[in-house]
C-alpha positions in Angstrom: 52.6 96.9 145.7 54.0 100.7 144.9 57.7 100.1 145.8 57.1 103.2 148.8 54.7 100.2 150.4 57.7 97.7 150.3 60.3 99.4 151.3 57.7 100.7 154.6 57.1 96.9 155.2 60.6 96.1 155.1 61.7 98.7 157.2 58.9 97.1 159.6 60.4 93.5 159.4 63.5 94.4 160.0 62.6 96.5 163.3 61.2 93.8 164.7 62.3 93.1 168.2 65.7 91.3 168.4 66.3 92.1 164.5 66.8 96.1 164.8 70.3 97.5 164.1 71.0 101.0 165.6 72.4 103.5 163.8 75.4 103.8 165.9 75.8 99.9 165.8 79.3 99.7 163.9 77.6 96.4 162.2 75.1 98.2 160.5 77.9 100.3 159.3 79.9 97.5 157.9 76.5 96.2 155.9 76.2 99.6 154.4 79.4 99.9 153.5 79.4 96.4 151.9 76.5 96.8 150.2 78.1 100.4 148.4 80.5 98.2 147.7 78.6 95.4 145.6 75.9 98.3 144.5 78.2 100.2 143.2 78.6 99.4 139.5 75.0 99.6 138.8 74.0 95.9 139.4 74.0 93.4 142.4 73.7 89.8 141.4 72.2 87.1 143.5 75.6 85.8 144.7 76.8 88.9 145.2 74.1 89.1 148.1 74.1 85.8 149.0 78.4 86.3 150.0 77.4 89.6 151.2 74.6 87.5 153.7 77.1 85.0 154.5 79.8 87.2 155.6 77.6 89.4 157.7 76.8 86.1 159.4 80.2 84.9 159.9 81.8 88.1 160.7 79.3 89.0 163.3 78.0 85.5 164.5 74.3 85.8 163.2 71.9 83.9 162.0 71.0 83.7 158.4 68.0 85.3 159.0 69.5 88.0 161.4 72.2 88.5 158.9 70.2 89.0 156.2 67.9 91.7 158.7 71.4 93.8 159.2 72.3 93.3 155.5 68.3 95.3 155.1 69.0 97.3 156.9 72.4 98.0 156.0 70.9 98.4 152.6 68.3 101.1 153.5 70.8 103.1 155.4 73.4 103.4 152.6 70.5 104.0 150.0 69.6 106.6 152.4 72.9 108.5 153.4 75.0 107.5 149.6 78.0 108.6 151.8 80.7 106.3 153.2 82.1 108.6 155.6 79.1 108.6 157.8 79.5 105.3 157.9 83.7 105.0 158.4 83.5 107.4 160.9 81.6 104.9 163.3 84.3 102.6 162.7 87.1 104.8 163.1 85.8 104.9 166.7 84.6 101.6 167.2 87.4 99.6 165.9 90.9 99.0 165.9 93.5 98.9 163.2 93.5 95.3 162.7 89.4 95.2 162.8 89.8 98.3 159.7 92.1 95.8 158.2 89.8 92.6 158.3 87.0 95.2 156.9 89.0 96.0 154.0 89.8 92.4 153.2 85.9 91.7 153.6 85.7 94.3 151.2 87.7 93.2 148.4 86.0 89.8 149.0 82.7 90.9 148.3 84.7 92.8 145.1 85.9 89.8 143.9 83.2 87.6 144.2 82.6 88.0 140.6 85.7 87.7 139.4 86.9 91.0 138.1 87.3 94.4 140.0 85.3 97.2 138.0 87.2 100.4 138.1 84.0 102.1 140.3 84.7 98.9 142.9 88.4 99.4 143.1 87.7 103.4 143.8 85.1 102.7 146.4 87.3 100.1 148.4 90.2 102.8 147.6 88.1 105.7 149.0 86.8 103.6 151.8 90.0 102.3 153.1 91.0 105.6 152.9 88.8 107.0 155.3 89.7 104.1 157.9 92.4 105.3 157.8 94.3 102.8 155.7 96.8 103.5 153.2 97.1 102.5 149.9 100.0 99.8 150.3 97.8 97.9 153.2 94.8 98.1 150.9 96.7 96.5 148.0 98.6 94.0 149.8 94.8 93.0 151.0 93.7 92.6 147.6 96.4 90.5 146.7 95.5 88.2 149.7 92.1 87.9 149.2 92.5 87.5 145.1 95.4 84.5 146.4 92.9 82.9 148.8 90.7 83.0 145.8 92.8 80.9 143.6 93.6 78.5 146.4 90.2 78.1 146.7 89.5 77.7 143.4 92.3 75.2 142.8 91.1 73.0 146.3 87.7 73.1 144.4 89.2 71.8 141.2 91.1 68.9 142.6 88.0 68.0 144.5 86.2 67.8 141.8 88.3 65.2 140.0 
């Protein structure tokens, strides 16, 4: 099946009633920024996609099917725009500081999913955080918190496996 036909079908599926996400919907902006961060290194792993969809479902109280639709809409929007500033502006208008900090925290969670931070990923989170009005100190503090949470989870998992 040609790529343009696949994209048309996925766009139509994403636009089904109850599944549509308006261009001004802050949830779409978050999904697009998340896709930007996981794809900036040139590869998107199934594990990253799964983690991304789970994060969207948790964050916005969506079913996994609706989270997948949001993820697809976010992917399409990011590929169409390819400029995080268009999405961060929406979040600046719709989210308070605490919510914007939480978005940056979630971005670090996605970046660290594979256990390593690539230079492109770090730069993407830096730029998005800056556009969201989050300073370097807070951005790095959030990264350290996420790293600590992941280490703690790994330790718990190892202890449970014994």
